[in-house]
C-alpha positions in Angstrom: 0.2 -0.2 0.0 1.0 3.1 -0.5 1.0 6.6 0.9 1.9 10.2 0.4 3.5 10.8 3.9 2.6 14.9 3.1 -0.5 16.3 4.1 -2.9 15.7 1.5 -5.9 12.7 2.3 -8.6 12.3 4.1 -8.3 12.3 8.0 -10.6 8.3 9.5 -11.4 8.3 13.3 -11.8 4.9 15.0 -13.8 3.9 18.0 -12.8 1.7 18.8 -14.7 -0.1 21.2 -14.5 -4.5 21.8 -17.3 -4.5 19.6 -18.5 -2.5 17.4 -15.9 0.2 16.1 -17.4 3.6 14.7 -16.0 5.1 12.2 -15.7 8.3 10.5 -14.1 10.3 7.5 -12.9 13.4 7.3 -13.6 14.8 3.3 -10.6 15.3 1.0 -10.0 19.1 2.7 -9.9 18.5 6.0 -12.5 20.6 6.8 -16.1 18.7 7.9 -16.3 15.0 10.1 -19.1 12.5 8.7 -20.5 9.4 10.4 -19.4 6.4 8.4 -19.4 2.9 9.5 -20.1 0.7 12.1 -18.2 -1.7 12.4 -17.1 -5.3 13.8 -14.1 -5.7 15.5 -13.6 -8.0 14.9 -13.4 -7.5 11.6 -12.0 -4.1 11.5 -8.4 -4.1 10.0 -9.8 -5.7 7.2 -12.2 -3.2 6.3 -9.1 -0.3 7.6 -7.1 -1.9 4.6 -10.0 -1.5 2.1 -10.4 1.7 4.1 -7.0 3.5 3.6 -6.5 1.8 -0.5 -10.1 3.4 -1.5 -11.0 7.0 0.2 -6.9 8.2 0.3 -6.4 7.4 3.7 -3.3 9.3 5.0 -4.0 9.6 9.3 -5.5 7.5 11.2 -7.8 9.3 15.0 -7.7 7.1 17.5 -9.9 8.6 20.8 -8.0 7.0 23.7 -10.8 7.8 26.2 -8.9 8.5 29.6 -10.5 8.5 33.2 -11.5 12.6 33.6 -8.9 12.8 35.8 -6.8 12.5 32.6 -5.0 9.2 33.9 -4.7 6.2 31.9 -7.1 2.9 33.0 -8.9 0.5 32.2 -10.8 1.2 28.4 -7.7 3.3 27.5 -4.8 0.3 28.0 -6.9 -1.9 25.6 -8.0 0.5 23.3 -3.2 1.6 23.2 -3.0 -1.8 22.4 -6.0 -2.1 20.1 -3.8 1.3 19.1 0.1 -0.6 19.0 -1.2 -3.5 16.7 -2.8 -0.5 13.9 0.9 0.6 13.7 2.2 -2.1 13.4 0.4 -3.9 10.7 0.1 -0.5 9.4 3.3 0.7 9.4 3.1 3.2 6.3 0.3 5.3 8.2 0.6 8.2 10.9 -1.6 7.4 14.0 -2.8 9.6 16.6 -3.9 9.3 19.3 -7.2 12.1 21.0 -8.9 12.5 24.5 -12.1 11.8 23.2 -14.0 11.4 26.8 -16.8 13.0 27.0 -17.1 12.7 23.3 -19.4 9.6 23.1 -21.0 11.1 26.4 -21.8 14.2 24.1 -23.1 12.6 21.4 -25.6 10.8 23.6 -27.0 13.6 25.4 -27.5 15.6 22.2 -29.4 12.3 21.0 -31.8 12.0 24.2 -29.8 9.2 25.1 -28.9 8.6 28.6 -24.9 9.0 29.6 -24.3 6.0 30.7 -20.3 4.6 29.5 -21.6 6.5 27.0 -23.7 3.3 25.1 -27.2 2.5 25.9 -27.9 -0.9 24.9 -31.3 -1.1 23.5 -33.8 -3.1 21.4 -30.9 -4.8 19.1 -28.1 -2.9 19.8 -28.7 -0.2 17.4 -28.9 2.6 20.0 -25.5 1.7 20.2 -24.4 1.3 16.6 -25.6 4.8 16.0 -23.5 6.6 18.8 -19.9 4.9 17.8 -19.6 6.4 14.3 -21.1 9.7 16.0 -19.3 9.4 18.4 -15.9 9.0 15.5 -16.7 12.0 13.3 -17.5 14.4 17.2 -14.3 13.4 17.7 -12.2 13.9 13.9 -14.6 16.9 13.2 -13.0 18.4 17.0 -9.3 17.3 16.3 -10.6 19.7 12.2 -11.2 22.0 14.2 -8.0 22.4 16.5 -6.3 22.6 13.9 -4.0 19.2 14.2 -5.8 17.8 11.2 -3.1 19.7 9.0 
């Protein structure tokens, strides 16, 4: 897989979960994010490989759920372990860690859902699926607006 090392290319955001991962993508100008899809975490690497190839992705933003105090807790360690695996699998891609402490909760609250852990169990798990990719899009938009994605 051949990727340019300059700033050109889209940015993908991942809201990593044990079962599902929310995916969002930026426009080519790196101004606007949009929710893309929710994928099963077990199939994330093959999905990401196709996305990197087909969409001209140059950077992957990964949300790290730190504790409210900013520490690395159990969930953040799990995400960082997965991030390490992704970096090994895709060494030519720039991976960026993003503190996503409040992102999923903001998305949940904005949709009128309980903010318990940022996810709500519903019939068939549909509510969680909708929130995962929206959380990834919110996180990516925050990153783009911070100017770090330039």
